[in-house]
VOVEX-758104 format. One record per residue (C-alpha): chain; x, y, z; residue in three letters. Coordinates in steps of 0.1 Angstrom, whole numbers, plus 2048, in hexadecimal, padded with zeros to 3 digits. Layout:
<recs>
REC  chain   xx   yy   zz  res
REC      A    X    Y    Z  ALA
...
</recs>
This chain:
<recs>
REC  chain   xx   yy   zz  res
REC      A  67D  901  829  MET
REC      A  665  8E5  834  THR
REC      A  676  8CB  84E  LEU
REC      A  656  8B9  84F  GLU
REC      A  63F  89F  83C  THR
REC      A  621  888  842  ARG
REC      A  621  864  83A  LEU
REC      A  604  84B  83F  PHE
REC      A  5F1  864  855  GLY
REC      A  60F  86C  86C  LYS
REC      A  626  88B  86B  THR
REC      A  64C  88C  86F  TYR
REC      A  65C  8A9  879  LYS
REC      A  682  8AE  87B  PHE
REC      A  694  8C9  891  LYS
REC      A  6AE  8D2  877  ASP
REC      A  6BF  8C8  859  ILE
REC      A  6DB  8B6  86E  LYS
REC      A  6BB  8A0  87C  ASP
REC      A  6AF  89B  85A  VAL
REC      A  6D0  88F  84A  LEU
REC      A  6D7  877  865  ALA
REC      A  6B4  867  868  LYS
REC      A  6B5  864  841  ALA
REC      A  6D2  84D  844  SER
REC      A  6CF  828  840  GLU
REC      A  6D4  817  860  LEU
REC      A  6F6  817  870  LYS
REC      A  700  80C  891  SER
REC      A  715  82E  896  ALA
REC      A  6F5  842  892  ASP
REC      A  6E5  82C  8AB  VAL
REC      A  702  835  8C5  LEU
REC      A  6FE  856  8BE  ALA
REC      A  6DC  857  8C2  HIS
REC      A  6D6  86B  8A1  VAL
REC      A  6C4  84C  88E  VAL
REC      A  6A2  84C  882  ALA
REC      A  68B  83A  89C  GLU
REC      A  677  828  87F  THR
REC      A  678  81D  85C  LYS
REC      A  65D  838  856  MET
REC      A  66F  850  866  GLU
REC      A  68C  848  84F  ARG
REC      A  677  84A  830  ILE
REC      A  668  86B  83A  ALA
REC      A  689  87A  842  ALA
REC      A  695  871  81E  LYS
REC      A  677  881  80F  GLU
REC      A  67D  8A1  823  VAL
REC      A  6A2  89E  818  LEU
REC      A  69A  899  7F4  SER
REC      A  686  8BD  7F3  GLU
REC      A  6A3  8D2  802  LEU
REC      A  6B9  8E2  7EC  THR
REC      A  6DF  8E6  7E6  VAL
REC      A  6DE  90B  7F7  HIS
REC      A  6CA  8FD  816  ASP
REC      A  6E8  8E1  81B  LEU
REC      A  702  8F9  817  ARG
REC      A  6F4  913  82D  GLU
REC      A  6F0  8F8  848  ASN
REC      A  70E  8E4  84E  PRO
REC      A  70E  8CB  86A  VAL
REC      A  72A  8DC  87E  ALA
REC      A  728  903  87D  PRO
REC      A  73E  917  865  TYR
REC      A  74A  92D  882  GLU
REC      A  754  90F  898  LYS
REC      A  763  8F6  87E  ASP
REC      A  782  8FA  869  ALA
REC      A  776  8DB  853  VAL
REC      A  757  8EE  84E  THR
REC      A  767  90E  841  ARG
REC      A  77F  8FC  82B  LEU
REC      A  763  8EB  819  ILE
REC      A  74C  906  814  ASP
REC      A  76A  920  80C  ASP
REC      A  778  90B  7F2  GLU
REC      A  756  902  7DF  LEU
REC      A  755  90D  7BA  ASP
REC      A  73E  92A  7BF  LYS
REC      A  734  92A  798  GLU
REC      A  727  905  797  VAL
REC      A  719  90D  7B7  TYR
REC      A  703  928  7AA  LYS
REC      A  6F5  910  78D  GLU
REC      A  6EA  8F6  7A6  ILE
REC      A  6E1  907  7C7  GLU
REC      A  6BE  90A  7C0  GLN
REC      A  6BC  8E6  7B7  LYS
REC      A  6AB  8CB  7D0  THR
REC      A  6BE  8AE  7DB  ILE
REC      A  6A4  898  7CA  GLY
REC      A  6AC  8A9  7AB  GLU
REC      A  6D1  8A6  7AC  MET
REC      A  6CB  882  7B2  ARG
REC      A  6B7  87F  794  GLU
REC      A  6D2  892  77E  TRP
REC      A  6EF  87B  789  ILE
REC      A  6DA  85D  782  LEU
REC      A  6CF  868  762  ASP
REC      A  6E1  854  745  SER
REC      A  6E8  874  732  ASP
REC      A  6FD  882  74D  THR
REC      A  722  876  74D  ASP
REC      A  73C  876  766  GLY
REC      A  750  893  75E  GLU
REC      A  731  8A8  763  ALA
REC      A  729  898  785  ILE
REC      A  74B  89F  78F  VAL
REC      A  749  8C2  787  ARG
REC      A  727  8C6  798  ALA
REC      A  739  8B8  7B8  GLY
REC      A  750  8D6  7B8  LYS
REC      A  731  8E9  7C1  GLY
REC      A  724  8D3  7DE  MET
REC      A  72C  8D6  801  THR
REC      A  732  8B0  811  SER
REC      A  711  8B7  820  GLU
REC      A  700  8B7  7FE  VAL
REC      A  714  899  7F4  ILE
REC      A  708  886  811  ALA
REC      A  6E6  88F  80D  ALA
REC      A  6E5  885  7E6  ILE
REC      A  6F1  862  7F3  SER
REC      A  6D9  85E  80F  LYS
REC      A  6BB  85F  7F4  ILE
REC      A  6CE  844  7DE  MET
REC      A  6C8  820  7DE  GLY
REC      A  6E4  808  7DD  ASN
REC      A  6E5  806  7B6  LEU
REC      A  6E2  827  7B3  ASP
REC      A  702  82C  7C4  LEU
REC      A  713  812  7AD  VAL
REC      A  704  820  78D  TYR
REC      A  710  844  795  ALA
REC      A  730  83A  7A3  GLY
REC      A  73B  826  786  ASN
REC      A  735  846  770  LYS
REC      A  751  85A  781  ILE
REC      A  774  854  77D  HIS
REC      A  78D  86E  790  VAL
REC      A  7B1  870  783  GLU
REC      A  7D0  875  79A  ALA
REC      A  7F4  873  796  THR
REC      A  812  86D  7AD  CYS
REC      A  82B  856  79A  ASN
REC      A  80E  845  784  THR
REC      A  7E9  84F  77E  THR
REC      A  7CD  840  791  ILE
REC      A  7A7  843  786  GLY
REC      A  7A9  838  763  LYS
REC      A  789  828  754  GLU
REC      A  78A  802  758  GLY
REC      A  7A7  803  770  VAL
REC      A  7A2  7F1  795  LEU
REC      A  7C2  7F9  7A7  ALA
REC      A  7D0  7EA  7C7  SER
REC      A  7E4  7F3  7E8  ARG
REC      A  7FB  7DB  7F2  LEU
REC      A  7F8  7D9  817  GLN
REC      A  818  7C4  824  PRO
REC      A  810  7C9  84A  ASN
REC      A  826  7B9  862  HIS
REC      A  822  7B8  88A  PRO
REC      A  845  7C4  88F  ILE
REC      A  84D  7D5  871  ASP
REC      A  866  7B9  86A  ASP
REC      A  877  7C4  849  VAL
REC      A  87A  7A1  83B  GLU
REC      A  856  799  842  GLY
REC      A  84A  7B9  831  VAL
REC      A  862  7B0  812  ILE
REC      A  850  78E  812  ALA
REC      A  82E  79A  811  SER
REC      A  836  7B4  7FB  THR
REC      A  845  79D  7DF  LEU
REC      A  828  785  7E5  GLU
REC      A  811  7A1  7DF  GLY
REC      A  824  7AE  7BE  LEU
REC      A  825  78C  7AF  SER
REC      A  7FD  78C  7AF  TYR
REC      A  7FD  7AE  79D  GLY
REC      A  7F3  7C1  7BF  VAL
REC      A  803  7E4  7C9  GLY
REC      A  7FE  7FB  7AA  ASP
REC      A  7EB  814  7BF  ALA
REC      A  804  814  7DB  VAL
REC      A  81B  7FD  7EC  LEU
REC      A  80E  80A  811  GLY
REC      A  817  7FC  834  LEU
REC      A  806  802  856  ASN
REC      A  822  805  86D  PRO
REC      A  81F  7F1  88D  SER
REC      A  836  80C  89F  ILE
REC      A  832  82F  895  ASP
REC      A  854  83D  899  THR
REC      A  870  84F  885  PHE
REC      A  886  82E  882  ASP
REC      A  868  817  876  SER
REC      A  85B  82E  85D  THR
REC      A  87C  836  84E  LEU
REC      A  885  811  84D  ALA
REC      A  864  80A  83C  VAL
REC      A  866  826  826  TRP
REC      A  887  819  81C  ASN
REC      A  87C  7F4  817  THR
REC      A  85F  7FD  7FF  LEU
REC      A  875  815  7EA  GLY
REC      A  891  7FE  7E7  GLU
REC      A  877  7E2  7DB  ILE
REC      A  865  7FD  7C0  LYS
REC      A  887  807  7B7  ASP
REC      A  898  7E3  7B5  LYS
REC      A  87A  7D4  79E  TYR
REC      A  877  7F6  78C  GLU
REC      A  850  7F7  798  ILE
REC      A  83B  813  78C  PRO
REC      A  827  81A  7AB  THR
REC      A  829  82E  7CA  GLN
REC      A  836  82A  7F0  THR
REC      A  827  832  80E  CYS
REC      A  82A  82A  833  VAL
REC      A  80A  833  848  LEU
REC      A  818  840  869  SER
REC      A  80C  862  875  HIS
REC      A  813  881  85E  VAL
REC      A  82B  892  877  THR
REC      A  840  871  875  THR
REC      A  840  873  853  GLN
REC      A  84C  896  850  MET
REC      A  867  891  86A  GLU
REC      A  875  875  856  VAL
REC      A  871  887  836  LEU
REC      A  880  8A8  848  ARG
REC      A  89F  893  854  SER
REC      A  8AA  88B  82D  GLY
REC      A  8AE  868  837  LYS
REC      A  891  859  824  GLY
REC      A  876  861  80B  LYS
REC      A  853  856  802  ALA
REC      A  83E  85E  7E7  ASP
REC      A  81C  860  7F9  LEU
REC      A  814  872  81B  CYS
REC      A  7F9  85E  82E  PHE
REC      A  7E0  86B  849  GLN
REC      A  7C1  85F  859  SER
REC      A  7A9  87C  855  ILE
REC      A  784  885  864  ALA
REC      A  768  89B  85D  GLY
REC      A  76A  8B4  879  SER
REC      A  786  8CA  887  GLU
REC      A  785  8BA  8A9  ALA
REC      A  783  897  89B  ALA
REC      A  7A5  8A0  889  CYS
REC      A  7B3  8AC  8A9  ALA
REC      A  7AE  88B  8B5  ALA
REC      A  7C0  87D  89A  PHE
REC      A  7DE  897  8A2  GLY
REC      A  7D7  8A9  884  ILE
REC      A  7CC  8CC  878  THR
REC      A  7C7  8DA  856  ILE
REC      A  7E9  8F1  858  PRO
REC      A  7FC  8D2  860  MET
REC      A  7ED  8BE  843  LEU
REC      A  7F3  8DD  82C  ASP
REC      A  817  8DE  837  GLU
REC      A  81C  8B6  832  ALA
REC      A  80B  8BB  80E  ASN
REC      A  824  8D5  806  ALA
REC      A  843  8C0  812  MET
REC      A  83A  8A3  800  PHE
REC      A  836  8B6  7E3  ARG
REC      A  85A  8C7  7E5  ASP
REC      A  86D  8AB  7F7  LYS
REC      A  859  889  7EF  GLY
REC      A  865  873  7D3  SER
REC      A  843  876  7C0  ALA
REC      A  844  87E  79B  LYS
REC      A  821  88E  79D  GLY
REC      A  80F  8A7  7B2  ASN
REC      A  7F5  892  7C3  ASN
REC      A  807  886  7E3  VAL
REC      A  7F1  880  800  MET
REC      A  7DE  860  809  TYR
REC      A  7C1  864  822  PHE
REC      A  7AE  849  833  GLU
REC      A  78C  84E  841  THR
REC      A  76E  838  84F  GLY
REC      A  74A  83E  85B  GLN
REC      A  74B  843  881  GLY
REC      A  76B  851  888  SER
REC      A  761  873  893  GLU
REC      A  745  860  8AB  LEU
REC      A  765  84D  8BC  SER
REC      A  772  86D  8C4  SER
REC      A  750  87F  8CE  SER
REC      A  756  899  8B4  ALA
REC      A  738  891  89D  HIS
REC      A  724  8B0  8A2  TRP
REC      A  704  898  8AA  ASP
REC      A  708  890  887  SER
REC      A  703  870  875  ASP
REC      A  721  85B  86E  ALA
REC      A  71D  85B  846  GLN
REC      A  71C  882  845  THR
REC      A  738  884  859  MET
REC      A  74B  86D  842  GLU
REC      A  741  883  822  CYS
REC      A  750  8A0  835  ARG
REC      A  772  88E  837  CYS
REC      A  771  88D  811  TYR
REC      A  76B  8B4  811  GLY
REC      A  78A  8B5  826  LEU
REC      A  79F  89E  810  ALA
REC      A  795  8AF  7EE  ARG
REC      A  7A7  8CF  7FA  HIS
REC      A  7C6  8BB  7F6  TYR
REC      A  7C1  8AC  7D3  LYS
REC      A  7CD  88B  7E1  PRO
REC      A  7DA  86C  7CF  PHE
REC      A  7C6  853  7E4  LEU
REC      A  7A9  854  7FB  VAL
REC      A  79A  834  809  ASN
REC      A  77E  82C  823  THR
REC      A  789  811  839  VAL
REC      A  764  809  83B  VAL
REC      A  761  7EF  856  GLY
REC      A  781  7F1  86A  PHE
REC      A  774  807  888  ILE
REC      A  75C  7E9  88E  GLY
REC      A  739  7E2  895  PRO
REC      A  72E  7FC  8AC  GLU
REC      A  733  811  88C  TYR
REC      A  72A  7FC  86F  VAL
REC      A  719  7DB  87D  TYR
REC      A  711  7C1  864  ASP
REC      A  712  7B9  83E  THR
REC      A  6F4  7CF  835  LYS
REC      A  706  7EF  845  GLN
REC      A  727  7E4  838  LEU
REC      A  71B  7E4  812  LEU
REC      A  70C  804  817  ARG
REC      A  725  815  82A  ALA
REC      A  740  808  80C  GLY
REC      A  729  815  7F1  LEU
REC      A  720  835  7FE  GLU
REC      A  745  83F  807  ASP
REC      A  754  837  7E6  VAL
REC      A  734  84C  7D4  PHE
REC      A  73A  86A  7EB  CYS
REC      A  75F  86B  7E6  GLY
REC      A  75D  866  7C0  HIS
REC      A  742  886  7C2  LEU
REC      A  75A  899  7D6  HIS
REC      A  772  893  7B7  GLY
REC      A  789  87A  7CB  LEU
REC      A  79C  85C  7BE  PRO
REC      A  786  846  7D7  MET
REC      A  792  824  7E5  GLY
REC      A  784  80C  7FF  CYS
REC      A  793  7F4  818  ASP
REC      A  778  7DB  815  VAL
REC      A  77B  7CF  838  CYS
REC      A  76F  7C2  859  TYR
REC      A  778  7BA  87C  THR
REC      A  776  797  88C  ASN
REC      A  75A  7A0  8A1  HIS
REC      A  744  7AE  888  MET
REC      A  728  796  879  PRO
REC      A  738  799  859  VAL
REC      A  74E  77E  847  ASP
REC      A  764  77F  82A  GLN
REC      A  745  776  812  ASN
REC      A  737  796  81A  ASP
REC      A  75A  7A6  813  CYS
REC      A  75A  79A  7F1  GLU
REC      A  735  7A3  7EA  THR
REC      A  73F  7C6  7F2  LEU
REC      A  760  7C2  7DB  LEU
REC      A  74C  7B9  7BE  MET
REC      A  731  7D6  7C4  LEU
REC      A  74C  7EC  7C7  LEU
REC      A  761  7E0  7A7  ALA
REC      A  73E  7EA  794  ASN
REC      A  73D  80B  7A8  ALA
REC      A  75B  81C  79B  GLY
REC      A  773  817  7B8  CYS
REC      A  794  81E  7AF  HIS
REC      A  7A6  807  7C5  TYR
REC      A  7A4  7F0  7DF  VAL
REC      A  7BC  7DD  7F9  MET
REC      A  7D4  7BE  7F5  GLY
REC      A  7DE  7AA  811  LEU
REC      A  7EB  787  815  PRO
REC      A  7CD  76E  818  GLN
REC      A  7BB  791  820  GLY
REC      A  7C7  790  844  ASP
REC      A  7D9  7AB  854  ASP
REC      A  7EE  79C  86D  ILE
REC      A  7F5  7BB  87E  MET
REC      A  7D4  7D0  87E  LEU
REC      A  7C2  7B0  884  MET
REC      A  7A6  7B3  86D  TYR
REC      A  79A  7A6  84D  GLN
REC      A  79A  7B6  829  SER
REC      A  7A2  7AB  805  THR
REC      A  7BF  792  7FA  GLY
REC      A  7D2  792  7DD  PHE
REC      A  7BF  778  7CC  HIS
REC      A  79C  78C  7D0  ASP
REC      A  7AD  7A7  7BD  ILE
REC      A  7B8  78E  7A0  ALA
REC      A  796  77F  7A1  ALA
REC      A  781  7A2  79E  VAL
REC      A  798  7B0  783  ARG
REC      A  793  790  76D  GLU
REC      A  76D  78F  775  THR
REC      A  765  7B3  76F  PHE
REC      A  77E  7BB  753  LYS
REC      A  795  7D4  76A  LYS
REC      A  7B7  7D8  764  ARG
REC      A  7D6  7E7  779  PRO
REC      A  7E2  807  773  ILE
REC      A  7F1  80A  752  LYS
REC      A  815  80E  759  GLU
REC      A  815  7F1  776  PHE
REC      A  803  7DB  75C  GLU
REC      A  81F  7DE  743  GLN
REC      A  835  7D6  760  TRP
REC      A  823  7B7  76A  MET
REC      A  824  7AA  745  GLU
REC      A  848  7B0  743  LYS
REC      A  84C  799  764  TRP
REC      A  838  780  751  GLY
REC      A  81A  782  76D  ILE
REC      A  7FE  790  757  TRP
REC      A  7F6  78A  732  GLU
REC      A  7D4  790  71D  ASN
REC      A  7C6  7A0  73E  GLN
REC      A  7CA  789  756  ARG
REC      A  7E3  777  76B  LEU
REC      A  7F9  75B  75D  THR
REC      A  804  73B  76E  LYS
REC      A  821  74B  77A  ARG
REC      A  80F  764  790  ALA
REC      A  812  75F  7B7  GLY
REC      A  832  754  7B8  ASP
REC      A  848  76E  7C6  PRO
REC      A  86A  75B  7C1  THR
REC      A  86A  769  79E  ILE
REC      A  876  787  7AC  PHE
REC      A  893  775  7BE  LEU
REC      A  8A1  766  79E  LYS
</recs>
């Protein structure tokens, strides 16, 4: 195993595979902050060349967090499909990239191969891909999952309706929810981030979203994004139910601990929601991630942000979730700085999630202290629509008045669906037609009027 190369008369040496992975990454401010970034563009190119010549076996044998010291590493490695791994272990990362991009290689074959890859392998493949490679390969992959409805069908771009409110006011939540529904948003999930993580607030919003879903017979899922322990407490009480259990996750055991979670805790939640929740299907977990979260808790094992992000997906696939999404610009410019980094991170995350076999979405978003604007958000949204992204967020005017960040609005989703010939989830599309807000694969003039639900 050689960890050096010579370019234009200069020899570049790397101390270990972790170093190669980090320095092969496209520039991210998180890696600058972590002091793991390539010092020059030439060093980045050299790292990519070295990485391309490493094998799947090399990457598996050298996880960025040691097997003996990290539960996430153990879970990822122990659950590899050993038969698939044996077929590809001697392939180089460059060969795997070429195979994925071959026009004769279909999405089903790619997803099967992903079952034999650790998260470091998947991260490595993405690091030697260009942006168009990520779009082209991601567009091949369709991963289906079923809660009440099924996400991941070809030609579908679903949406999470996010009716957040600064004080979790029920009337405000209802108003935002009905407005979003009138634009055809919410087929992935009606999911609210509570401003107060308490039993009472979670129960109140669970019941509010559940009542709306039942009253209007909406074929979708409900979720309140409070801490997993709060959701389990409410479900255990028997006073309320939701379809999906949410939790933010991270790519190392220590970073998960900073979120107040463990793998046994997630196992318990998954089993509880399957047994006591209101979902019809078996895919009952909803996870959110974001490049840089491990660094923010000093639990990144001196690794780069994108590799750690991939390890989130390795953890997530254990649970066969219904939804996973990267909140790509939410942590701020310390981690993803500008437009170029935002676009790259979103494309990397969706492709890597797909290669892990996940129904992957993206919160196309940014904070107000980033040198990014809504035009950049819309550019990434259009790229992801072509990269096979399963779902995106829908907020009133793209503005979250509780979390104070910018994302994608109801109008954005409608425009992208019409422009790129995408549709809502089938049952939800039929529900929209029933209410007269969708016809011939586009919104009607009746759309955008929430009073239709009040008549």
